[in-house]
N, C-alpha and C positions, 0 to 999 in steps of 0.2 A: 753443081755435082758431087755426089758421096762419092769417094777415094774409095780405093780398095779396101774391101773386108767393113768397110764402114756403112752403117745405116741412112738406106737410103730419102730422100725428102720424103712429105708425109705421101699416104699410096692409100687407098682401099685397095683390098682385096676380095674378089667378087665371091671366092670361094668360102671364105670367112664367114660373109654375110647368108651363106646358102646352106652351109651348117650351120649355123645358130640360126637358123629358120629350121633347119628339116628339127631340131632340139625344144623348139617354142608349139612345132607341129604337133610332136611327141602329144607332149605335154598340156594344149590348149585345144587338140582337134582330134588326133586317135584317140589319145588316153578316157576322155571320156565317153566318145560314142561303140570303144568295146568293151568299156568297162559298160554300158548300158545293154550292149551285146549277149553279152558272157552273163548277166544277171537272166535276161529274160529268156535264149534259148543257151540254160547250165552244161546243159550234155553235149560231150566232146569240146568244151572251148578250157577246160579249165587250166590246160597249156598255155593258153594264150592270156590268160587273166593274170596266170604268174610271172609272165612276163610286164604283164604294167601294176603291177603291185609292189612297193619295198617288201625284202625278206625282214622275215620276224626280227633275225638280229644275224646270224651270221653269212656270209653268203653274197653274191651279188647278180642282181639281172638289168632286164634293160629301163627298165623304170630307177634304177639304183644310178642310173647314169649322168639323168638329165643333170641333177644339179652340180656335181661336179663338171659338166662337161660346159656350162653356162658361166661355172669359177673360171677354167681357164680358158672359155674365150673373152672373156673380159680383160685375161692376164694378157692375151694375142696383140689385143687393140694397139696397147700402150707402146711398141716399137716403133709403131706408125705414127699413131697421135704425140708422139713425142719425141719424134728423131731429131728435129734442130737443138735438142738437149742433149743430145752425145754429137753433135758436128760445129760444135764451139760456142751456141747461145748456152748462158747461163742461165738457171730459173731464178726470178725474182717475186717478188712479193705478189704481185697480180696468180704468177705460176700457183703458189702457195695456199692462197682464196677462191683458186679456182679446185683447188686438190680437194679444200676442208667444207668449198661447196658442195660440191657431190658425194663427200663421205656423210654430210650432212642428212643429204634428198632421199641419199640410200637408205639411213635407217629412218628417216619420215615416213615414206612408198612402203617399207618394213612395218612399221607400226601402223600405216592402216591396215595392211593385208594380215599380219597374224598377231602383232600387237595390242590389239584392240582400243585402238587410240578411240575411231569414231563410236566407241562407244561411253566416254565419256564417263568413264566408274576409274578409281586409280586403282581400286584394289586387284582389278581385273587386266592391268597392263602390262605388256609383258616388252619390256626393254630390247631384249636379244632372241629373237626366236624365228628368224626370217632367212630366205637364200638372198637377198637382197642386201642385208643386214651383213650375212658371209660376205658377199662381196663387196662393201666399204669397207671393211679390215683389210683383205686382203689385197687388193686394188689400191689402198694407198700406201703399204707398204711393200710390193712390185713396187709402185710407180718412182717415186724417190729414191728402192735402191735402184732404179734403172739411169735415173738424171744423176747420181753420183758415184756409183763406182761403175767399175766392164766387169764384162760378164762375169771373169770370173773371179771377183770378190762377191759378186751373185750370188754364183754355186756357193759361194764360203758359208757366208748368210745363208742361201735355204739348207745347209745342211745342218746349218746351229739351229733354226727351229724346228726341225722335222727330230732332230739330238734332241732338244726338251719336251718334246711329246713322248719319244720314245722313253725316256728319261725319267721322265712323272710315272708312269705306268710300271716301269721296271721296281721302281724304288716301293710300291706298293705291291712287291709283288706280281704282277700284271692279270690284279683282279679285276674281270671282265663282267662280274654280275653288272644286271641292266640299272640296277638302282643305288650300287654300291662301288662303283666303278670309280678313279679318282677325280678323269670328267664329268661323275653325275655329282659329287663329293661336291667341285668345284661352284656348279653351278648353283644348287643347293646352298650353299655356304653364302655365293655372292647374290644371288638372284631371289634366294628368299622367298616370299610367298608371289612374287612376281615370274616367277618360271612360271614358263612353257609348260601347261597340262596339272596346274595347279586345280583341284575343287575346293569350292567354298561352297561351307552349308548356311544355313538361314538366318542360326544365331551369331555368323560372325565369324565362326572360325575357320580352321582350312588345313587343305592335307596335300601332301603330294602322291599325285596320281601313279599307281606302280604300273601303269599301261605307254606314259611317256618316258622316253628313253631315249633321244635325240640332248644330244650335248652343243654349249656353244663357246664357251668363255676360254675352256684349253684348247678347246677343238680349232679355234681359233688360227694356232701356232700351224695348222695344218691345211687350212683353208687357208690362211697365206702359199704355204708351197704350193700349193693346187694353181695358181692364181703366176706365182711365181715357175713353172713351168709351163704354163700359155704364155708368156714372156720371153722364155728361152724359144722354144716354138717359134712364137713370132719373131725375133730376133734372128733367128737361123734360117727360116725363111725370108727378108730382109735384108740378108747380108749379101752384096754382091760378089762376096771371096769364090761360089760356084755356080755354074749352071743352074736353071731352075729346076731342072729334073735330079739333079744331084741334088740339089736342097729338098728335095720331095723326099730322097730313096735316106737321108739322111736321119728325117725326121722321125722316116720308119721306123731304122734300123734303132734311134731312138725310141721311141716308143715301142717296139719289140722286147728291150734290153728292160726299161720300168716294168712290163708286163712280166718278166721275170721273174725282175727281182721282186716286185708284192708275192707272187707265186711262189718264191723261195722263204719268205718273210711270215708267209699265212700260218705255219705247223705254229709256230712262236709266238706272233698276234695275228691273229685271223683276221679276214677282211668281215669290217663293220662299218657298213654306212653309218651308222646312225652317231656313232662315234668318230665318226673320220678319223679310222683305225691306220696306221700307217702302210701297212698293207695294203689296205684301199686306196692311199693316197698314191701309192706308188703305179696299181695295179688299173686304179681309173683313169690315171695321168695318163702309163702308158695307151690306152684304149683310145685316148683322143690325141695324142702322138699320132697315133694309126689315123684316125679318120679326118687328123686335117692336114695328113701326109697325102691320103689317098685323095679328098677332095681339092688337094691346091693343083694334083698332077691333073685333075679329071678336067676342072674348071680353068685355073688360071695357065697351066701349062699346055695343055691340050685344047682347051679352049669349047668342052664337050661343056655347056651352060646352059644350051636353049631350053632344054625342060624341063630344069630346075630352076627358073630363074623368079619364078611364082613364090619361091620360098621367101626372097628377100624381102615381100611385103611383112613378114611377122622378122626378118634377119635386123631390118635396118629398122623399123620401132619397137625391138624387142624390150625395151622397158615398155610402154604403152601395151605393150599384145600383154605381155606379163599381166600387169595391176586391171588393164580392163576384162580378162580372162579371170583372173583371182577375185575380184571385186565388186563388178556389176553383172548381176543375175538375170542372164537373158531369158531362162524361164520365161518370167510375166509375159514376155512380147511374144513369144512360143506355146505357151499353154493356150493362149488367147486366141492367134490365130489358127493354131492347128486342135482347136479342144473337139470337134465333130469327128476326130481320129480316136478319142480316148476309147471307146469303147473293144479298138482291136489290142491285140496281146504285145507285137512292137512299136508300141504308143511309145514307152520308154526312148527307145532306139530314135527313133523319129523329134523327141522331144532335142535329145543330147546333138542328134545332125544338127535342126534349128538353131541349137543357139549356138555353135563352132559356127555355122557357117553365117551368121549374122556378124561374129566375132569378126570372121574372115573378110567379112564385104565393109566393115570399117576401116579395115587395114589394108583392102585392095584401094579405098577414095583416096585414104591418107596420101596412098604408092604414087596416086595415078595422076593427087596433083601435087606430087614430091614433098610432104609437108611427115617432118620427119620431127620427132619430139624426142631428146635428148639430156639425161641428167648432167 
């Protein structure tokens, strides 16, 4: 049994599975249905559509929270799945091989989703352009810090990563131009024609698209910070130092502090999700802290989860749900079955609802038969 303040043996948090499920439900079910609904009925739905699309540059809406929450929760699993390495067990060769395997598989799956791997065309291959790859980088850093350093030194390294990103922008005059900021320059220089958003001409020439403003390589510093914030939240909730309700309160207080810090920083370094700006990292991390504190208190402390357990179908097969939702075109099935309704104006909404429901049915079958695929 873990001692005072130690991390207990591996335990699964129902709140983590439910919150992760809610994140994926928004991405894979609600989002597509809302988009189709707003396209068919644009009058009076602009506010709803605004919350389901990434902001153009500065600002933050509901849709911008999906990726940070996904990264944050990948970090939250670390204190539970790797508890033994903080309680006397030394990491060995198989541990590092497993970590390397996870890193490679996440990159491979990211290449399938947004790296154009299945096009079998080297010119259009994007080596770093997906959420799963951001998780891979952040997870490895957070895991290594967790098994080798205590909470204090993990925090020190997190500050170093956070400061490194900030300094890179400060040294370039805080240039926030979408195509000329330091993070974008690093991506263009390192990835070249393999950066996401590159446009190829029939004659074989290429150019950078001015509409693609996401950055990855330098932003990896803050990707890691987001995953580390999740690890810190997990360590706070896993510790036996305080009773469960107080742990939830402490996590909530930390979240409020991060939100305040992000807002205070935003006049100097605005909240920009596309480049994973420093203020966005703090602000989104704070929201994630508040969400897991609330979910943990309601689900794991009070036991109020009966109406939310269905979200575990997404949360306990998160990678499977993400890959199916991003790669498989269920519309071919939906349109074949529902073609007779194609003359109605609400047909696109019906198709979106059908596509999302097919995915949900697959996840339900897997959950019912206790089939959980993990990387």
